[in-house]
Every structure is written in structure tokens, then in C-alpha cells.
MARROTI-846590 format. One record per atom (N, C-alpha, C, O, CB): residue number from 0; residue in three letters; atom name; x, y, z. Coordinates in steps of 0.001 Angstrom, whole numbers, plus 500000, padded with zeros to 6 digits. Each point is the difference from the previous one (the first is absolute). Glycine has a CB too. Layout:
// MARROTI-846590
    nr   rest   atom        X        Y        Z
   NUM    Ala     CA        X        Y        Z
...
END
This chain:
// MARROTI-846590
    nr   rest   atom        X        Y        Z
     0    Met      N   527414   498446   504360
     0    Met     CA   499544   500737   501156
     0    Met      C   498683   500711   499689
     0    Met      O   499854   500616   498944
     0    Met     CB   502530   499677   501815
     1    Arg      N   496682   499620   500146
     1    Arg     CA   498735   500726   499851
     1    Arg      C   500190   501450   500400
     1    Arg      O   500871   500336   500802
     1    Arg     CB   497822   497564   499645
     2    Arg      N   500473   502948   498978
     2    Arg     CA   500056   501431   500311
     2    Arg      C   498647   500459   500532
     2    Arg      O   498955   499437   499673
     2    Arg     CB   502802   500932   498540
     3    Cys      N   498296   500652   502601
     3    Cys     CA   498784   500601   500535
     3    Cys      C   499294   500746   498862
     3    Cys      O   500645   500770   499288
     3    Cys     CB   500382   499448   503050
     4    Pro      N   497661   499573   497474
     4    Pro     CA   499293   500712   498921
     4    Pro      C   499798   501485   500288
     4    Pro      O   499643   500753   499094
     4    Pro     CB   499214   497118   500377
     5    Tyr      N   501363   502565   501761
     5    Tyr     CA   499777   501394   500374
     5    Tyr      C   501260   500851   499847
     5    Tyr      O   499955   501088   499427
     5    Tyr     CB   498288   498139   502154
     6    Cys      N   502896   500264   498944
     6    Cys     CA   501212   500814   500002
     6    Cys      C   501154   499359   499216
     6    Cys      O   501075   500591   499903
     6    Cys     CB   498207   500304   502306
     7    Gln      N   500513   497919   497238
     7    Gln     CA   500991   499256   499200
     7    Gln      C   501216   499557   500800
     7    Gln      O   501044   499713   499415
     7    Gln     CB   498198   501575   498625
     8    Ala      N   500650   498650   503276
     8    Ala     CA   501105   499503   500818
     8    Ala      C   500041   498477   499921
     8    Ala      O   498962   499357   499847
     8    Ala     CB   500852   502638   501709
     9    Glu      N   501369   497433   498548
     9    Glu     CA   500125   498536   499988
     9    Glu      C   499497   499446   501320
     9    Glu      O   500293   500536   501069
     9    Glu     CB   501683   499579   497359
    10    Leu      N   497264   498803   501481
    10    Leu     CA   499456   499362   501195
    10    Leu      C   500990   498959   500494
    10    Leu      O   500622   499314   499190
    10    Leu     CB   497002   501082   500030
    11    Pro      N   502535   499473   502082
    11    Pro     CA   501036   499117   500533
    11    Pro      C   499740   498503   499800
    11    Pro      O   500950   499229   499865
    11    Pro     CB   499471   502536   501783
    12    Thr      N   498307   497812   498330
    12    Thr     CA   499698   498568   499875
    12    Thr      C   498956   499784   498916
    12    Thr      O   499470   500956   499433
    12    Thr     CB   501077   498678   502999
    13    Asp      N   499163   499097   497285
    13    Asp     CA   498950   499647   499048
    13    Asp      C   498723   499559   500711
    13    Asp      O   499212   499236   499443
    13    Asp     CB   502550   500100   498913
    14    Ala      N   498036   501134   502850
    14    Ala     CA   498800   499641   500756
    14    Ala      C   498763   500503   499265
    14    Ala      O   500052   501048   499355
    14    Ala     CB   501239   499033   502817
    15    Pro      N   497588   499184   497915
    15    Pro     CA   498798   500415   499282
    15    Pro      C   499460   501355   500450
    15    Pro      O   499469   500753   499184
    15    Pro     CB   500006   496856   500532
    16    Glu      N   500654   502707   501569
    16    Glu     CA   499523   501279   500508
    16    Glu      C   501063   500565   500918
    16    Glu      O   500416   499354   500962
    16    Glu     CB   497157   499931   498861
    17    Gln      N   502856   501912   499877
    17    Gln     CA   501048   500608   500812
    17    Gln      C   499887   501518   499969
    17    Gln      O   499290   500573   499174
    17    Gln     CB   502208   497468   500370
    18    Glu      N   499220   502591   501374
    18    Glu     CA   499993   501454   500074
    18    Glu      C   501253   500527   499303
    18    Glu      O   501100   499489   500207
    18    Glu     CB   497579   500474   501972
    19    Cys      N   501142   501049   497006
    19    Cys     CA   501131   500614   499314
    19    Cys      C   500871   500718   501038
    19    Cys      O   499474   500755   500819
    19    Cys     CB   499169   499520   497031
    20    Pro      N   502661   499508   502132
    20    Pro     CA   500853   500642   501004
    20    Pro      C   500134   501508   499810
    20    Pro      O   500387   500703   500934
    20    Pro     CB   500844   497165   499231
    21    Gln      N   498462   502636   498659
    21    Gln     CA   500194   501421   499744
    21    Gln      C   498723   500814   500212
    21    Gln      O   500011   500999   500719
    21    Gln     CB   501771   498387   497660
    22    Cys      N   497116   500187   500994
    22    Cys     CA   498761   500798   500089
    22    Cys      C   498992   499432   500990
    22    Cys      O   498978   500635   500260
    22    Cys     CB   501381   500032   497386
    23    Arg      N   499897   498173   502905
    23    Arg     CA   499165   499349   501020
    23    Arg      C   498614   499583   499514
    23    Arg      O   499104   499794   500818
    23    Arg     CB   502124   501538   500832
    24    Asn      N   498579   498542   497054
    24    Asn     CA   498746   499482   499457
    24    Asn      C   500035   498481   499998
    24    Asn      O   501068   499401   499878
    24    Asn     CB   498645   502659   498697
    25    Ile      N   499132   497319   501558
    25    Ile     CA   499908   498547   499941
    25    Ile      C   500001   499603   498522
    25    Ile      O   499210   500524   499214
    25    Ile     CB   499500   499341   503007
    26    Val      N   502170   499218   497406
    26    Val     CA   500121   499546   498615
    26    Val      C   499492   498568   499929
    26    Val      O   500502   499110   500687
    26    Val     CB   501487   502423   498872
    27    Arg      N   497006   498263   499597
    27    Arg     CA   499423   498666   499809
    27    Arg      C   500173   499594   498550
    27    Arg      O   500135   500862   499132
    27    Arg     CB   498189   499511   502723
    28    Pro      N   501675   498333   497867
    28    Pro     CA   500061   499573   498595
    28    Pro      C   498688   500335   499296
    28    Pro      O   498971   500133   500662
    28    Pro     CB   502637   498009   499940
    29    Pro      N   498403   501996   498080
    29    Pro     CA   498762   500326   499288
    29    Pro      C   498983   498864   500103
    29    Pro      O   500367   498829   500105
    29    Pro     CB   500948   502611   498320
    30    Asn      N   497416   498921   501542
    30    Asn     CA   498925   499018   500073
    30    Asn      C   499907   499263   498663
    30    Asn      O   499838   500644   498964
    30    Asn     CB   498898   500776   502728
    31    Pro      N   501362   497239   498304
    31    Pro     CA   499967   499266   498730
    31    Pro      C   498636   499999   499313
    31    Pro      O   499908   499654   498822
    31    Pro     CB   501882   498933   502098
    32    His      N   497160   501789   499788
    32    His     CA   498652   499985   499422
    32    His      C   499548   501382   499530
    32    His      O   498867   500145   499542
    32    His     CB   500596   497934   501944
    33    Ala      N   501380   502923   498614
    33    Ala     CA   499589   501375   499699
    33    Ala      C   499645   500192   498529
    33    Ala      O   499007   500657   499687
    33    Ala     CB   502452   500119   502169
    34    Arg      N   499327   498670   497251
    34    Arg     CA   499748   500195   498572
    34    Arg      C   498683   499339   499576
    34    Arg      O   499211   500594   499265
    34    Arg     CB   503272   499502   500330
    35    Arg      N   497286   498664   500875
    35    Arg     CA   498760   499300   499643
    35    Arg      C   498786   500720   500590
    35    Arg      O   498948   500069   499365
    35    Arg     CB   502308   497744   500539
    36    Phe      N   498893   502723   501312
    36    Phe     CA   498922   500745   500647
    36    Phe      C   499644   501245   499189
    36    Phe      O   498821   500280   499784
    36    Phe     CB   501936   498868   502460
    37    Ala      N   500240   501593   497312
    37    Ala     CA   499757   501212   499223
    37    Ala      C   499346   499674   498651
    37    Ala      O   499072   500692   499580
    37    Ala     CB   502898   500394   501548
    38    Trp      N   498502   497878   498201
    38    Trp     CA   499417   499627   498702
    38    Trp      C   498557   499539   500159
    38    Trp      O   499153   500342   499174
    38    Trp     CB   503121   499011   500002
    39    Met      N   497432   499885   501860
    39    Met     CA   498636   499533   500199
    39    Met      C   499061   501154   500333
    39    Met      O   498846   499997   499572
    39    Met     CB   502050   497804   501200
    40    Met      N   499580   503186   499986
    40    Met     CA   499168   501183   500261
    40    Met      C   499686   500723   498699
    40    Met      O   498860   500404   499769
    40    Met     CB   502159   499833   502518
    41    Leu      N   499984   499925   496867
    41    Leu     CA   499804   500696   498735
    41    Leu      C   499031   499251   499083
    41    Leu      O   499113   500607   499401
    41    Leu     CB   503192   500333   500813
    42    Ile      N   497866   497751   499680
    42    Ile     CA   499142   499184   499130
    42    Ile      C   498557   500017   500501
    42    Ile      O   499072   500175   499211
    42    Ile     CB   502893   498355   500217
    43    Thr      N   497845   501289   501871
    43    Thr     CA   498652   499964   500566
    43    Thr      C   499292   501348   499816
    43    Thr      O   498841   500047   499590
    43    Thr     CB   501925   498232   502089
    44    Ala      N   499932   502802   498625
    44    Ala     CA   499387   501326   499844
    44    Ala      C   499666   500292   498543
    44    Ala      O   498956   500583   499708
    44    Ala     CB   502308   500210   502295
    45    Thr      N   499612   498809   497085
    45    Thr     CA   499751   500232   498576
    45    Thr      C   498792   499214   499513
    45    Thr      O   499179   500537   499256
    45    Thr     CB   503258   499874   500409
    46    Leu      N   497439   498337   500738
    46    Leu     CA   498853   499193   499584
    46    Leu      C   498690   500580   500526
    46    Leu      O   499018   500081   499262
    46    Leu     CB   502454   497899   500696
    47    Tyr      N   498507   502424   501315
    47    Tyr     CA   498779   500601   500546
    47    Tyr      C   499680   501325   499321
    47    Tyr      O   498831   500291   499749
    47    Tyr     CB   501627   498594   502438
    48    Leu      N   500548   501918   497513
    48    Leu     CA   499770   501273   499325
    48    Leu      C   499422   499796   498604
    48    Leu      O   499076   500710   499603
    48    Leu     CB   502801   500287   501708
    49    Ile      N   498654   498044   497945
    49    Ile     CA   499481   499711   498658
    49    Ile      C   498542   499543   500075
    49    Ile      O   499159   500465   499230
    49    Ile     CB   503161   498911   499999
    50    Ala      N   497388   499718   501695
    50    Ala     CA   498637   499484   500109
    50    Ala      C   499022   501093   500439
    50    Ala      O   498894   500092   499466
    50    Ala     CB   502039   497645   501082
    51    Met      N   499464   503084   500411
    51    Met     CA   499086   501042   500465
    51    Met      C   499774   501071   498938
    51    Met      O   498878   500476   499827
    51    Met     CB   501885   499091   502506
    52    Cys      N   500285   500812   496965
    52    Cys     CA   499831   500993   498934
    52    Cys      C   499133   499451   498874
    52    Cys      O   499224   500745   499401
    52    Cys     CB   503009   500237   501171
    53    Ser      N   497884   497742   499135
    53    Ser     CA   499161   499395   498972
    53    Ser      C   498541   499995   500419
    53    Ser      O   499113   500252   499185
    53    Ser     CB   502809   498332   500097
    54    Met      N   497830   501132   501983
    54    Met     CA   498616   499995   500471
    54    Met      C   499439   501418   500063
    54    Met      O   498814   500204   499738
    54    Met     CB   501653   497711   501577
    55    Leu      N   500363   503061   499027
    55    Leu     CA   499529   501388   499990
    55    Leu      C   499680   500463   498589
    55    Leu      O   499123   500840   499799
    55    Leu     CB   502242   499621   502237
    56    Gly      N   499346   498992   496990
    56    Gly     CA   499739   500333   498604
    56    Gly      C   498783   499314   499437
    56    Gly      O   499626   500259   498856
    56    Gly     CB   502769   500083   500878
    57    Gly      N   496973   498788   501034
    57    Gly     CA   498771   499359   499552
    57    Gly      C   500200   498625   499394
    57    Gly      O   499036   499389   499539
    57    Gly     CB   500090   502851   500080
    58    Asp      N   502091   497260   500369
    58    Asp     CA   500254   498682   499434
    58    Asp      C   499752   498944   501074
    58    Asp      O   500595   500058   501076
    58    Asp     CB   501104   500897   497295
    59    Thr      N   497427   498084   501342
    59    Thr     CA   499725   498923   500960
    59    Thr      C   500196   498648   499339
    59    Thr      O   499273   499050   500289
    59    Thr     CB   499098   502418   500934
    60    Gly      N   502598   498447   497904
    60    Gly     CA   500263   498740   499315
    60    Gly      C   500591   498959   500920
    60    Gly      O   500358   500284   501143
    60    Gly     CB   499973   500981   496776
    61    Trp      N   499764   497534   501568
    61    Trp     CA   500517   498888   500802
    61    Trp      C   501455   500215   500372
    61    Trp      O   500465   499468   501008
    61    Trp     CB   497929   499001   497866
    62    Trp      N   502326   502299   500334
    62    Trp     CA   501425   500172   500283
    62    Trp      C   500228   500877   501232
    62    Trp      O   501046   499894   500640
    62    Trp     CB   499434   499839   496918
    63    Val      N   498547   501143   502791
    63    Val     CA   500131   500801   501217
    63    Val      C   499963   499086   501216
    63    Val      O   500759   500191   500950
    63    Val     CB   498158   501791   497919
    64    Phe      N   500200   497030   501101
    64    Phe     CA   499927   499054   501109
    64    Phe      C   501251   499127   500051
    64    Phe      O   500431   499599   501082
    64    Phe     CB   497064   500398   498742
    65    Leu      N   503085   499707   499029
    65    Leu     CA   501257   499258   499956
    65    Leu      C   501121   500821   500638
    65    Leu      O   500816   499464   500751
    65    Leu     CB   498427   499345   497155
    66    Ile      N   500797   502489   501796
    66    Ile     CA   501031   500857   500601
    66    Ile      C   499787   500119   501500
    66    Ile      O   500969   499968   500759
    66    Ile     CB   499237   501311   497095
    67    Phe      N   498531   498859   502598
    67    Phe     CA   499735   500035   501440
    67    Phe      C   500425   498690   500664
    67    Phe      O   500537   500017   501107
    67    Phe     CB   497544   501561   498493
    68    Gly      N   501689   497302   499744
    68    Gly     CA   500444   498707   500535
    68    Gly      C   501506   499925   500099
    68    Gly      O   500538   499525   501000
    68    Gly     CB   497445   499411   498037
    69    Met      N   502711   501534   499920
    69    Met     CA   501467   499998   500035
    69    Met      C   500511   500953   501087
    69    Met      O   500984   499700   500677
    69    Met     CB   499082   499750   496853
    70    Ala      N   499268   501691   502635
    70    Ala     CA   500407   500950   501037
    70    Ala      C   499770   499420   501395
    70    Ala      O   500790   500235   500913
    70    Ala     CB   498674   501668   497536
    71    Thr      N   499456   497344   501709
    71    Thr     CA   499736   499363   501294
    71    Thr      C   501061   498959   500319
    71    Thr      O   500503   499951   501122
    71    Thr     CB   497046   500442   498567
    72    Leu      N   502794   498779   499338
    72    Leu     CA   501074   499014   500222
    72    Leu      C   501327   500691   500271
    72    Leu      O   500776   499558   500847
    72    Leu     CB   498034   498817   497667
    73    Ser      N   501445   502702   500769
    73    Ser     CA   501217   500765   500227
    73    Ser      C   500001   500601   501408
    73    Ser      O   501044   500051   500650
    73    Ser     CB   499098   500457   496883
    74    Gly      N   498711   499941   502934
    74    Gly     CA   499893   500543   501352
    74    Gly      C   500243   498957   501069
    74    Gly      O   500624   500288   501021
    74    Gly     CB   497781   501370   498113
    75    Val      N   501105   497127   500640
    75    Val     CA   500254   498915   500954
    75    Val      C   501493   499688   500044
    75    Val      O   500577   499830   501074
    75    Val     CB   497121   499211   498502
    76    Tyr      N   502919   500887   499246
    76    Tyr     CA   501446   499743   499965
    76    Tyr      C   500771   501170   500606
    76    Tyr      O   501055   499801   500603
    76    Tyr     CB   498645   498778   497343
    77    Leu      N   499779   502640   501898
    77    Leu     CA   500623   501172   500614
    77    Leu      C   499976   499884   501520
    77    Leu      O   500981   500346   500658
    77    Leu     CB   498331   501059   497375
    78    Met      N   499585   498113   502532
    78    Met     CA   499935   499828   501455
    78    Met      C   500980   498947   500488
    78    Met      O   500590   500155   501069
    78    Met     CB   497019   500520   498866
    79    Ile      N   502573   498253   499297
    79    Ile     CA   500990   498984   500358
    79    Ile      C   501400   500604   499941
    79    Ile      O   500827   499754   500878
    79    Ile     CB   497670   498412   498239
    80    Thr      N   501764   502620   499850
    80    Thr     CA   501304   500650   499863
    80    Thr      C   500218   501009   501124
    80    Thr      O   501112   500124   500511
    80    Thr     CB   498788   499561   496996
    81    Met      N   499045   501040   502883
    81    Met     CA   500119   500943   501116
    81    Met      C   500356   499277   501289
    81    Met      O   500802   500494   500793
    81    Met     CB   497539   501013   498100
    82    Tyr      N   501068   497330   501317
    82    Tyr     CA   500316   499219   501189
    82    Tyr      C   501488   499661   500030
    82    Tyr      O   500660   500183   501022
    82    Tyr     CB   497004   498869   498993
    83    His      N   502863   500455   498869
    83    His     CA   501417   499636   499941
    83    His      C   500893   501235   500123
    83    His      O   501049   499945   500642
    83    His     CB   498363   498077   497926
    84    Phe      N   500175   503099   500817
    84    Phe     CA   500781   501238   500059
    84    Phe      C   500131   500506   501418
    84    Phe      O   501101   500324   500444
    84    Phe     CB   498135   500240   497268
    85    Phe      N   499635   499511   503019
    85    Phe     CA   500051   500535   501355
    85    Phe      C   500563   498990   500995
    85    Phe      O   500547   500391   501032
    85    Phe     CB   497508   501054   498411
    86    Lys      N   501820   497287   500266
    86    Lys     CA   500591   498990   500876
    86    Lys      C   501524   500040   499923
    86    Lys      O   500684   499789   501001
    86    Lys     CB   497278   498771   498704
    87    Ala      N   502567   501715   499093
    87    Ala     CA   501455   500051   499826
    87    Ala      C   500597   501245   500659
    87    Ala      O   501194   500039   500295
    87    Ala     CB   498566   498692   497553
    88    Gly      N   499414   502270   502376
    88    Gly     CA   500481   501196   500684
    88    Gly      C   500580   500941   499090
    88    Gly      O   500454   501064   500419
    88    Gly     CB   499934   497680   501513
END
């Protein structure tokens, strides 16, 4: 039996979206893309932060451009993941 995440009451059916009979909140299943979305946000932000801090420190080596390239690819994949995350609801 599924339980309401708000009040821990047992839900009457296994429907994907339903109203809790006790607290009247809408209960939906968890988004399957949420974990990948959060990890991609963290990775992309970390890569951009490393590259920007390196450039502020005066380093303009080839590896800074490599990190910016990896951050750009990560950002593109983040946008694809965002599309799937928000499409799933």
C-alpha cells in the first residue's frame, strides 16, 4: 500500500495521481528524472566555477578552455535533462 508523503495515511488505490482522503493533498509519483537533473546542475555549476576562478586567477592555459568545453557540453546535456524533467511533471 502506498502512503501519503504529507500525513502518512494509506492511499486507497495505486493510481498515478490521486487525492489523499485525509489531508486532501494531491499525491503524485516521484519524478524519475529528478536525480539526474540535480546531478547535472551540480556538475555544470562546478565546472563553470572552476573555469571562472582559474581565469580570475590569471591562468589561461589550454586546460581552462578544455574545462569550458566540458562545461558547455554538460550545459547542453543539462538542458536535455531539464526538458525530460519538466515534461514528466
